C-alpha positions in Angstrom: 52.1 120.1 140.9 48.8 118.4 140.9 48.2 115.9 137.3 47.4 117.9 135.5 50.2 120.0 135.4 52.4 117.6 135.1 50.6 116.4 131.7 50.2 119.9 130.4 54.4 120.0 131.0 54.8 117.5 129.8 53.0 118.0 126.6 54.7 120.7 126.2 57.8 119.3 126.5 57.0 116.5 123.3 55.4 119.3 120.9 59.0 122.0 121.9 60.9 118.8 120.7 59.1 117.9 117.5 58.3 121.3 116.5 62.7 121.4 116.9 63.1 118.7 114.5 66.2 116.3 114.3 69.7 119.5 114.3 72.0 116.8 113.5 70.8 115.0 110.0 71.2 117.0 106.9 67.8 119.3 105.9 68.6 119.3 102.2 69.9 117.9 99.3 73.8 116.0 100.1 76.9 116.5 97.8 79.0 113.4 97.0 79.7 110.5 94.7 78.3 107.8 93.5 80.1 105.1 91.8 79.8 103.3 88.6 80.7 99.9 88.2 80.6 97.5 85.1 80.3 93.7 84.1 82.3 92.5 80.8 82.4 88.9 78.8 85.7 90.3 77.7 88.5 89.9 80.0 91.3 91.9 78.4 88.9 95.6 77.6 91.0 98.7 77.0 88.2 101.1 76.0 84.8 101.6 77.1 82.1 104.7 76.5 80.0 104.8 78.7 76.8 107.6 78.8 75.9 108.2 81.9 71.6 109.8 82.0 69.7 110.5 84.9 71.3 113.9 86.5 73.6 116.2 87.1 78.1 115.2 87.2 79.4 117.6 88.6 82.7 115.8 87.8 84.0 112.4 86.9 87.1 110.3 88.1 88.9 107.1 87.7 88.2 104.3 90.6 91.5 102.9 90.3 94.4 103.9 87.3 92.0 104.0 84.5 92.4 106.9 82.4 89.4 109.0 81.8 87.5 112.0 79.6 84.5 113.1 79.9 82.1 115.9 78.1 78.7 117.3 78.7 76.2 115.0 76.1 73.2 117.4 77.0 71.1 118.1 79.8 71.4 115.7 82.3 74.1 113.5 80.1 77.9 112.9 80.3 79.1 110.8 78.2 82.3 109.4 79.5 85.9 108.1 78.1 87.5 104.9 80.1 90.9 103.5 79.2 93.5 101.7 80.5 93.4 97.9 81.5 90.1 98.0 82.4 88.6 95.1 84.5 84.8 93.8 85.9 84.2 95.7 89.2 84.0 99.9 90.4 85.4 102.1 87.3 84.2 105.2 88.0 83.3 107.9 91.0 80.9 110.5 89.8 80.2 113.7 92.3 76.8 114.9 91.9 74.9 117.4 93.7 72.3 114.4 95.8 73.5 111.3 96.2 70.0 110.5 97.4 68.7 110.7 94.1 71.2 107.2 93.6 68.3 105.5 91.1 67.1 108.5 88.7 71.2 107.7 87.3 72.4 105.0 84.5 75.0 104.3 83.7 74.6 102.7 79.7 77.9 101.0 78.2 77.9 102.7 74.0 81.2 100.9 72.6 84.1 98.7 74.4 87.2 97.9 72.9 90.2 95.1 72.8 93.3 96.3 74.7 95.1 93.8 72.3 93.7 94.6 69.3 91.8 97.4 69.0 88.2 95.5 67.8 85.1 96.8 69.0 83.1 94.1 71.4 79.4 94.3 71.1 78.4 96.8 73.6 74.9 94.4 73.9 76.9 92.2 76.8 77.8 94.6 78.5 76.8 95.7 81.7 77.0 99.1 84.3 75.4 100.1 87.3 75.8 103.0 90.2 75.0 102.6 93.3 76.0 105.0 96.8 
């Protein structure tokens, strides 16, 4: 085999490999769970009302022993009530059709209540985040 034939064979091999692509990696959206965490100025939270926005949510479940109820609030909006002995940290797992779209999701704390007195706390001082 001469040098020209070897070069041609190598070029064909490389182009064939590139054309085939990566058979092991995902080729489209990958469904999965995102985690919602929150931080609170209070040590006695008993209930939160959250609004998840930015994309479709297939289901919502507690990250721990909290109780959760949710309902659609419009296109790409999900309203969630979380109750229990709440502490700052992970509180929800949300199932989404594409975990790579995590940056499009946001969570807003709309209301918070004390678990002992049931008084409403100022939601402005609460923060919620979404991550993979």
